[in-house]
C-alpha positions, 0 to 999 in steps of 0.5 A: 460484475467486473473487478477493478483489479482485473487489469492490475497486472498489466498496470503494475508491469507498466508502472514498474517499467517506468520506475525502472527507467527512472531508477536504474539499478533498483530492483522491484520484487512484486509478490501477489498474496491471497487475502486469506493469508496476507496478514499472517505473512505480514505478521511473520515478516514483521516478527522477523524484522524483514517487512516489505517496503510496501504492502497493499492492505484493506482499509479495515486492516491498517489501524492495527499496524499504524498503532503498532508502529509498523508503517512509516509516515507518508505525507499526501503532499508528496503524491501528485494526487494527494489533495484529491484523496477522499476524506473517508478513505484518508481517515483510514490511513491516519493515526494520531494526526499523521498519514501512514498509507495511501487510500487509493481504492474503494469498493462497495 
């Protein structure tokens, strides 16, 4: 079995390099977390009023944070592929009619 995430470090590095070229002077600090501690660390960052600018969470983990107001809203129209998001995944990023995350990955 192949994990789709195996190629992520190189993909993230390439995306970061492109971002740096488009936005010189903006620092990006990518931190990989383990699934068993990511929510504890995120909760601590929220409690300290020092949350990350972006975070990857599972679709079953987003509802708690959307309801608590921990995320800023996002509009799918602001993403080049926003009109292709799968309805089932998009629903996990929607709270009270607004989007709060980007549904980009699904596994079975």
